[in-house]
C-alpha positions as CSV (number, residue, x, y, z in Angstrom):
1,M,148.1,163.1,124.2
2,V,147.1,159.9,123.3
3,L,144.3,158.9,120.9
4,T,142.7,155.6,121.3
5,A,140.2,154.4,118.7
6,V,136.8,154.2,119.2
7,K,135.1,150.9,118.3
8,R,131.6,150.9,116.5
9,K,129.2,148.3,117.0
10,R,128.4,146.5,113.3
11,R,124.9,146.6,112.7
12,G,125.3,144.5,109.6
13,P,126.3,145.0,105.9
14,D,127.2,148.3,104.8
15,R,124.1,149.3,102.6
16,G,126.2,152.5,101.6
17,T,124.9,156.3,101.9
18,P,121.8,157.2,101.7
19,E,121.7,158.3,98.5
20,Q,123.0,155.4,97.6
21,Q,120.2,153.3,99.1
22,L,117.8,155.8,97.5
23,R,118.9,155.2,93.5
24,R,118.6,151.6,94.4
25,A,115.1,151.7,95.2
26,V,114.8,153.7,92.7
27,L,116.0,151.2,90.1
28,A,114.1,148.3,91.7
29,G,111.2,150.3,91.0
30,G,109.4,148.5,94.1
31,G,111.1,145.5,93.9
32,D,114.4,144.0,95.8
33,P,117.0,147.1,95.5
34,T,120.1,144.7,96.3
35,L,119.3,142.9,93.1
36,T,120.3,146.1,91.5
37,E,124.1,145.7,91.6
38,Y,124.4,143.5,88.3
39,P,122.9,143.5,85.1
40,L,120.8,140.1,85.7
41,G,119.6,141.3,89.2
42,L,118.4,144.6,87.9
43,L,116.7,142.5,85.2
44,L,114.7,140.0,87.7
45,T,113.8,142.5,90.0
46,R,111.8,144.6,87.6
47,E,110.5,141.8,85.8
48,F,112.0,141.7,82.6
49,I,113.3,137.8,83.0
50,N,112.0,135.3,85.6
51,D,113.9,133.0,88.1
52,E,115.0,130.7,86.1
53,Q,116.5,133.0,83.6
54,H,118.2,134.8,86.1
55,N,119.5,131.4,87.7
56,A,120.7,130.2,84.2
57,G,122.5,133.3,83.5
58,L,124.3,132.8,86.8
59,H,125.2,129.3,86.3
60,Y,126.3,130.1,82.9
61,A,128.6,132.7,84.0
62,G,130.1,130.8,87.2
63,L,130.9,128.0,84.2
64,Y,132.5,130.3,82.0
65,R,134.6,131.5,85.2
66,A,135.9,128.4,85.8
67,C,137.0,127.3,82.2
68,I,137.8,130.6,81.0
69,G,138.6,132.8,83.4
70,G,137.8,136.4,83.3
71,G,134.1,138.0,83.9
72,K,132.9,138.8,87.3
73,L,131.6,136.2,89.6
74,R,128.5,136.1,91.4
75,Q,128.8,132.5,93.7
76,P,131.4,130.3,93.7
77,V,132.1,127.5,91.9
78,G,134.3,125.5,94.0
79,P,138.3,125.2,94.5
80,R,140.2,125.1,91.7
81,D,142.1,122.2,92.8
82,M,139.0,120.0,91.8
83,S,140.2,116.4,90.5
84,P,140.8,116.0,86.9
85,E,137.4,114.1,86.2
86,A,135.5,116.8,88.0
87,D,137.1,119.4,85.8
88,L,136.1,117.6,82.6
89,A,132.7,117.3,83.5
90,V,132.9,121.1,84.6
91,Q,134.1,121.4,81.1
92,G,131.6,119.0,79.8
93,R,128.5,121.2,81.2
94,F,130.0,124.2,79.8
95,E,130.2,123.0,76.3
96,E,126.8,121.6,76.6
97,A,125.6,125.5,77.7
98,T,127.7,126.9,75.1
99,G,126.0,124.8,72.3
100,A,122.5,125.6,73.9
101,L,123.2,129.3,73.5
102,L,124.5,128.6,69.8
103,D,121.9,126.9,69.2
104,A,119.7,130.4,69.8
105,G,122.1,132.0,67.8
106,K,125.7,134.2,68.1
107,R,123.6,137.1,69.0
108,A,121.9,135.6,71.6
109,K,125.2,133.9,73.2
110,A,126.7,137.4,72.5
111,Q,124.0,139.2,74.6
112,V,124.2,136.5,77.5
113,D,128.1,136.5,77.6
114,N,128.0,140.4,77.9
115,V,125.3,141.0,80.7
116,A,125.8,137.9,82.3
117,V,129.3,137.0,82.5
118,F,131.1,140.4,82.0
119,E,128.3,142.4,83.7
120,F,127.8,144.8,80.9
121,F,124.3,147.0,81.2
122,P,123.0,146.9,77.5
123,Q,122.2,150.4,76.3
124,W,118.2,149.2,76.4
125,I,118.5,148.8,80.0
126,T,120.9,152.1,80.2
127,G,118.6,154.2,78.4
128,W,115.7,153.3,80.3
129,R,117.6,154.1,83.6
130,L,118.2,157.4,82.2
131,G,114.8,157.9,81.1
132,V,115.9,158.1,77.5
133,D,113.9,156.2,74.5
134,Y,115.9,154.1,73.4
135,R,115.4,152.2,70.0
136,D,117.3,148.5,69.8
137,P,117.9,148.0,66.2
138,D,119.5,144.7,66.8
139,D,117.0,143.5,69.2
140,D,119.4,143.0,71.7
141,R,116.6,142.4,74.8
142,G,115.2,139.7,72.1
143,N,118.2,138.0,72.2
144,L,119.4,138.5,75.4
145,L,115.8,136.7,76.3
146,L,116.0,134.2,74.0
147,G,119.4,133.3,75.2
148,L,118.5,133.3,78.7
149,T,115.3,130.7,77.8
150,A,118.0,128.8,75.9
151,L,120.1,128.4,78.7
152,A,117.0,128.1,81.3
153,Q,115.6,125.1,79.0
154,W,119.1,123.2,79.1
155,R,119.5,123.5,82.9
156,E,115.5,121.8,83.1
157,K,116.7,119.0,80.9
158,G,119.7,118.2,82.1
159,K,117.4,117.8,85.8
160,K,115.6,115.2,83.9
161,D,118.1,113.4,81.7
162,P,120.9,110.8,83.9
163,P,123.8,111.9,83.7
164,E,126.2,111.2,81.1
165,R,129.6,109.7,81.4
166,V,132.6,112.4,80.6
167,D,134.2,112.1,77.3
168,P,137.6,111.4,78.2
169,T,139.3,113.2,75.2
170,L,137.5,116.4,76.1
171,G,140.7,119.3,77.2
172,V,140.8,120.0,81.1
173,C,139.8,123.5,82.1
């Protein structure tokens, strides 16, 4: 007896089991359930942050990944066989973004790194998801919002200013 494989027609992306879909819908609270897959998306869909803060966090995570590595990448930043000039430009943008974050404070930078780059769900989100009243003694939420706002302002400023020359003394990523 010969068994043959039955081909099924694909109807689109795999959206998970019905239980997973229900879980995401509950997390989204009426928003887009596909955004609950990562912390910035959950914050956006629950309206803790706005589009600019969300996009700034993703942009920073991409720059971090391109220059340092590690973390998780939600959007491609381009091939790694960039020209040295492009590599320097990316390094310069990353250093500017890091500077904007550090101007907001070390705790703000730490929170953005944890949430945007490494995709750790902070306890104040996890507690909320589990129905636990989590007290935030270190103001992690406030520091995260402060850092994402600083990044969004940095990105907006960069759109208005003409691009500066890249300093050739900067190291390559």
